[in-house]
C-alpha positions as CSV (number, residue, x, y, z in Angstrom):
1,M,-16.1,39.1,1.7
2,R,-18.1,35.8,1.8
3,L,-19.2,34.2,-1.4
4,Q,-20.9,30.9,-2.1
5,V,-20.1,29.5,-5.5
6,K,-21.7,26.6,-7.1
7,T,-19.5,24.3,-9.1
8,G,-20.3,22.1,-12.3
9,K,-21.0,19.2,-9.8
10,K,-23.6,21.4,-7.9
11,V,-21.5,21.7,-4.8
12,H,-21.6,24.9,-2.9
13,I,-18.0,26.2,-2.0
14,P,-17.7,28.6,0.8
15,I,-15.3,31.3,0.0
16,L,-13.9,33.8,2.6
17,T,-11.8,36.6,1.4
18,E,-11.3,39.0,4.2
19,E,-9.0,40.7,6.6
20,G,-8.6,38.3,9.6
21,A,-10.0,35.3,7.8
22,L,-7.6,33.0,9.5
23,S,-9.5,33.3,12.8
24,K,-12.5,31.8,11.2
25,V,-10.9,28.5,10.0
26,G,-12.5,26.7,12.9
27,E,-15.9,28.1,12.1
28,I,-15.7,27.3,8.4
29,C,-14.7,23.6,9.3
30,L,-17.6,23.3,11.7
31,G,-19.9,24.7,9.2
32,L,-18.7,21.9,6.8
33,G,-19.5,19.0,9.4
34,I,-15.7,18.7,10.1
35,T,-15.3,18.2,13.9
36,G,-11.7,16.7,14.1
37,G,-8.7,15.0,12.5
38,A,-7.5,18.2,10.5
39,L,-4.1,17.9,9.1
40,V,-2.6,21.4,8.4
41,V,0.2,21.4,5.8
42,S,2.5,24.5,5.5
43,D,6.1,25.2,5.2
44,P,8.7,26.6,7.5
45,I,8.3,30.2,6.6
46,V,4.6,30.6,6.4
47,I,3.9,28.7,9.8
48,K,5.8,31.4,11.7
49,V,2.9,34.0,10.9
50,T,0.0,31.8,10.5
51,E,0.3,28.6,13.3
52,D,-1.1,30.6,16.3
53,K,-4.0,32.0,14.5
54,I,-5.0,28.7,12.9
55,S,-4.3,26.7,16.0
56,N,-6.4,28.9,18.2
57,S,-9.5,29.0,15.7
58,L,-9.2,25.1,15.6
59,K,-9.2,24.7,19.2
60,E,-11.8,27.2,19.9
61,S,-13.9,25.1,17.7
62,G,-12.9,21.8,19.3
63,I,-11.2,20.5,16.3
64,D,-8.0,18.1,16.8
65,H,-5.3,19.1,14.4
66,S,-1.8,18.4,13.4
67,F,0.8,20.3,11.5
68,K,2.9,19.0,8.7
69,L,5.8,21.1,7.1
70,I,7.1,20.6,3.8
71,E,9.9,22.3,1.6
72,R,8.8,21.8,-2.0
73,A,6.2,20.8,-4.3
74,T,7.7,17.4,-5.0
75,K,6.3,13.9,-5.2
76,F,8.3,13.1,-2.2
77,A,6.5,15.7,-0.3
78,V,3.0,14.4,-1.6
79,D,4.1,11.0,-0.3
80,Q,5.0,12.4,3.3
81,V,1.9,14.0,3.5
82,R,-0.5,11.2,2.3
83,E,1.6,8.8,5.1
84,E,1.0,11.6,7.8
85,A,-2.7,11.8,6.8
86,R,-3.1,8.0,6.9
87,K,-1.3,7.7,10.3
88,L,-3.5,10.4,12.1
89,K,-6.5,9.1,10.3
90,S,-7.0,12.8,9.0
91,R,-10.4,13.8,8.0
92,V,-9.3,16.8,6.1
93,I,-6.2,18.4,4.8
94,L,-5.9,22.2,5.1
95,G,-3.1,23.9,2.6
96,V,-1.6,26.9,4.2
97,G,0.8,28.6,2.2
98,G,1.7,29.4,-1.4
99,G,1.0,27.6,-4.6
100,G,3.6,24.7,-4.0
101,V,2.1,24.0,-0.5
102,I,-1.6,24.1,-1.7
103,D,-0.7,21.9,-4.8
104,V,0.9,19.2,-2.6
105,S,-2.1,19.3,-0.1
106,K,-4.7,19.3,-2.9
107,L,-3.1,16.2,-4.7
108,S,-2.5,14.4,-1.3
109,A,-6.0,15.0,-0.2
110,S,-7.3,13.6,-3.6
111,Q,-5.4,10.6,-3.6
112,E,-6.3,9.9,-0.1
113,N,-10.1,10.6,-0.9
114,I,-10.5,13.0,2.0
115,P,-11.6,16.8,1.6
116,F,-9.3,19.6,1.0
117,I,-9.4,23.3,2.3
118,S,-7.4,25.9,0.6
119,V,-5.7,28.6,2.8
120,P,-3.7,30.8,0.4
121,T,-1.0,33.1,2.1
122,A,-0.1,34.6,-1.4
123,A,-1.8,35.6,-4.4
124,S,0.5,34.0,-6.6
125,H,-1.4,31.7,-9.1
126,D,-4.8,30.2,-9.7
127,G,-4.3,26.9,-8.0
128,I,-5.9,28.2,-5.0
129,A,-9.4,27.2,-6.3
130,S,-8.7,25.0,-9.2
131,P,-9.1,21.3,-9.6
132,R,-5.5,20.9,-10.8
133,A,-2.0,20.5,-9.2
134,K,1.3,21.1,-10.5
135,I,4.1,18.8,-8.9
136,N,7.7,18.7,-9.9
137,H,8.8,15.3,-11.5
138,I,5.1,14.0,-12.0
139,A,4.3,15.7,-15.0
140,P,5.5,18.8,-17.0
141,F,2.0,20.4,-16.6
142,S,-0.9,20.4,-14.0
143,I,-2.7,17.2,-13.3
144,E,-6.2,16.3,-12.2
145,A,-7.1,16.7,-8.6
146,N,-10.1,17.4,-6.6
147,S,-11.3,21.1,-5.9
148,P,-11.2,22.5,-2.4
149,I,-14.4,22.3,-0.4
150,A,-13.7,25.7,0.8
151,I,-11.5,28.7,0.6
152,I,-10.3,30.9,3.0
153,A,-8.1,33.9,2.1
154,D,-6.8,36.4,4.9
155,I,-6.2,39.5,2.9
156,D,-4.1,41.0,5.9
157,I,-1.8,37.9,5.5
158,I,-1.6,38.2,1.7
159,S,-1.0,41.7,1.7
160,K,2.1,41.3,3.9
161,A,3.6,38.3,1.5
162,P,6.4,39.5,-0.8
163,Y,4.9,41.7,-3.5
164,R,6.6,39.8,-6.2
165,L,4.3,36.9,-5.4
166,T,1.2,39.1,-6.1
167,A,2.6,40.6,-9.4
168,S,3.1,36.9,-10.4
169,G,-0.4,36.1,-9.7
170,C,-1.3,39.2,-11.9
171,G,0.7,37.4,-14.8
172,D,-1.4,34.2,-14.1
173,L,-4.6,36.5,-14.2
174,I,-3.9,38.1,-17.1
175,A,-3.2,35.0,-18.9
176,K,-6.9,34.1,-19.1
177,L,-7.2,36.7,-22.0
178,T,-5.2,34.5,-24.1
179,S,-6.3,31.0,-22.8
180,V,-9.9,31.8,-23.7
181,K,-9.0,32.8,-27.2
182,D,-7.3,29.4,-27.6
183,W,-10.4,27.7,-26.4
184,E,-12.6,29.6,-28.7
185,L,-10.3,28.5,-31.2
186,A,-10.2,25.0,-30.6
187,H,-13.9,25.0,-30.6
188,L,-14.1,26.7,-33.9
189,R,-11.4,24.6,-35.6
190,K,-11.8,21.1,-34.0
191,N,-15.3,21.4,-32.5
192,E,-13.9,21.0,-29.0
193,R,-16.6,21.3,-26.0
194,F,-16.8,24.9,-25.0
195,D,-18.4,26.2,-21.7
196,K,-19.5,29.8,-22.2
197,Q,-20.2,30.4,-18.4
198,A,-16.8,29.1,-17.6
199,A,-15.0,31.1,-20.5
200,T,-16.7,34.2,-19.3
201,M,-15.6,33.8,-15.8
202,A,-12.0,33.4,-16.7
203,K,-12.0,36.1,-19.2
204,E,-13.7,38.6,-17.0
205,S,-11.1,38.0,-14.2
206,G,-8.2,39.0,-16.5
207,E,-10.3,42.0,-17.9
208,Y,-10.9,43.2,-14.3
209,L,-7.2,43.3,-13.7
210,V,-6.6,45.4,-16.8
211,R,-9.1,48.0,-15.3
212,N,-7.8,48.0,-12.0
213,A,-4.1,47.6,-12.1
214,K,-3.4,50.7,-10.5
215,L,-5.1,49.5,-7.2
216,V,-2.6,46.6,-7.3
217,R,0.2,48.6,-7.9
218,D,-0.6,51.0,-5.2
219,K,-0.7,47.9,-2.7
220,T,-4.0,48.7,-1.5
221,K,-6.3,46.1,0.3
222,K,-8.8,46.4,-2.3
223,G,-6.1,45.5,-5.0
224,Y,-4.9,42.4,-3.2
225,Q,-8.4,41.5,-2.7
226,L,-9.3,41.7,-6.5
227,V,-6.2,39.7,-7.3
228,V,-7.2,37.0,-4.9
229,E,-10.8,36.8,-6.1
230,G,-9.7,36.8,-9.7
231,L,-7.6,33.8,-9.2
232,I,-10.3,32.1,-7.3
233,K,-12.9,32.6,-10.1
234,S,-10.2,31.4,-12.6
235,G,-9.8,28.3,-10.6
236,I,-13.6,28.0,-10.4
237,A,-13.8,28.3,-14.0
238,M,-11.8,25.3,-14.5
239,A,-13.9,23.2,-12.3
240,L,-17.0,24.4,-14.2
241,A,-15.5,23.4,-17.7
242,G,-14.0,20.1,-16.2
243,S,-10.4,20.8,-17.6
244,S,-7.8,23.7,-17.4
245,R,-9.0,25.0,-20.9
246,P,-10.5,28.6,-19.6
247,S,-7.5,29.1,-17.7
248,S,-4.4,27.7,-19.5
249,G,-3.5,27.9,-23.2
250,A,-0.3,28.5,-25.2
251,E,1.0,31.0,-22.6
252,H,1.0,28.2,-20.1
253,M,2.5,25.6,-22.4
254,F,5.2,28.4,-23.0
255,S,5.8,28.7,-19.2
256,H,5.9,24.9,-18.7
257,K,8.2,24.6,-21.3
258,L,10.6,27.2,-20.0
259,D,10.6,25.4,-16.8
260,Q,12.3,22.5,-18.7
261,I,14.6,24.5,-20.7
262,A,15.7,27.3,-18.0
263,P,14.3,25.8,-14.7
264,N,13.9,28.4,-11.9
265,S,14.2,31.4,-13.9
266,A,11.2,33.1,-12.5
267,Y,7.6,32.4,-11.0
268,H,5.1,30.6,-12.8
269,G,2.8,33.7,-13.2
270,E,5.8,35.7,-14.3
271,Q,6.5,33.4,-17.0
272,C,2.8,33.1,-18.1
273,G,2.4,36.9,-18.2
274,I,5.3,37.1,-20.7
275,G,3.9,34.3,-22.7
276,T,0.6,36.2,-22.8
277,I,2.1,39.2,-24.5
278,I,3.6,36.8,-27.1
279,M,0.5,34.7,-27.6
280,M,-1.8,37.8,-27.8
281,Y,0.7,39.2,-30.6
282,L,0.1,35.8,-32.6
283,H,-3.7,36.0,-32.0
284,D,-3.3,39.6,-33.6
285,G,-4.9,40.9,-30.4
286,D,-3.9,44.1,-28.2
287,W,-0.8,42.9,-26.7
288,K,0.2,46.5,-25.9
289,T,-2.5,46.6,-23.1
290,I,-1.1,43.4,-21.8
291,V,2.5,44.8,-21.6
292,D,1.2,48.2,-20.0
293,T,-1.0,46.2,-17.5
294,L,2.1,44.1,-16.5
295,K,4.5,47.2,-16.3
296,T,1.6,48.9,-14.1
297,V,1.7,46.1,-11.5
298,G,5.5,45.5,-11.6
299,A,5.4,42.2,-13.4
300,P,8.1,41.2,-15.6
301,T,7.4,41.7,-19.5
302,T,11.0,40.9,-21.0
303,A,13.5,38.1,-21.2
304,K,16.1,40.4,-19.4
305,D,13.5,40.8,-16.6
306,I,13.6,37.1,-15.9
307,H,17.1,36.6,-16.7
308,V,17.1,34.5,-19.6
309,D,18.6,34.8,-23.1
310,S,16.6,35.6,-26.3
311,E,17.5,32.1,-27.6
312,I,15.7,30.7,-24.7
313,I,12.5,32.5,-25.1
314,I,12.4,31.6,-28.8
315,K,13.2,28.0,-28.0
316,A,10.4,27.9,-25.4
317,I,7.9,29.5,-28.0
318,C,8.9,26.8,-30.6
319,G,8.8,23.8,-28.0
320,A,5.7,24.9,-26.1
321,K,3.4,22.8,-28.3
322,E,5.2,19.7,-27.0
323,I,3.8,20.3,-23.6
324,R,0.3,19.6,-24.9
325,S,0.4,18.2,-28.3
326,D,-3.3,17.1,-27.9
327,R,-4.5,20.7,-27.0
328,Y,-5.2,22.9,-30.2
329,T,-3.9,26.7,-29.8
330,I,-2.6,29.5,-31.6
331,L,0.6,27.8,-32.1
332,D,-1.0,25.1,-34.2
333,E,-3.0,27.9,-36.1
334,K,-0.1,30.0,-36.8
335,K,2.1,26.8,-37.5
336,I,4.8,28.3,-35.3
337,N,8.5,28.2,-36.3
338,P,11.7,29.9,-35.2
339,K,11.3,33.0,-37.6
340,L,7.6,33.7,-36.3
341,A,8.7,33.1,-32.7
342,E,11.6,35.7,-33.1
343,E,9.3,38.1,-34.8
344,A,6.7,37.7,-32.2
345,A,9.2,38.1,-29.4
346,T,11.0,40.9,-31.0
347,V,8.1,43.1,-32.0
348,T,6.6,42.8,-28.4
349,G,9.8,43.8,-26.8
350,V,10.0,40.5,-24.9
351,I,13.5,40.2,-26.6
């Protein structure tokens, strides 16, 4: 599937989501006027299954390129990629891998003022297309970066990634159902700027998952594609809004707080999924459908599923507001406290 999406800055982003998409990396680059100096950033695992296809495609298009491998999404990795890009006088950075590789590539390209192309190999979170990056030891939440100038998602590669990554992506996707509610609430209570198009795009991506969860559960190519395209639309919604508002609310703040008090407990999307259950309850919404959808796709729905104690969940709910004190959400509306946090987590079965 080929899409052309216009961002709020009136820039068309080519999006390719199909089987065999890696073989068209060179074609996409040429179409964007990139004829050389491509720095391909990946990790030691992903590179084993992508290097030949990407290298062959770039060579066939006559594009000079180099590879840079990183281990984790850290400031050190960003510094390494930036140094390599300067040394090679790179004209573009391609991030080939999961969320960490894409975030490092995106931020590095942004700071070096060169274009970035997103080449996800797993449908694990909406950083695929967003103008945001989450880097360890830089900030407890995602920070501003440039949007990709193209997105190339090979469904064949993504379908062969560990399924847990796709289930995690579903958690990040369903989170849009509460993040939009938080944005609407901030608009109502604080007159915060609200972009209806961005909100609709984000919300629809979550609703589409709810309706098609069985396609994902059954590991169909269509299921993988709907998750990838939903995450891409969520990222584009952020670009349209000029902030993470349409795709990140109290459920993301809960996840980021969990990262602080119980690091490495689970994937980002898995934590966001659990956060969505809790925040939907606080919104007096249909949290049971959230639980059912997450269970259908095989994503965690309880503290036990992510190996944390009940006390940690309650602490993360109560401390979530600290992550973004400037952002009005359901946590402000309900004036969250330990008693209400425990009630929300208990009633929903999270603890």
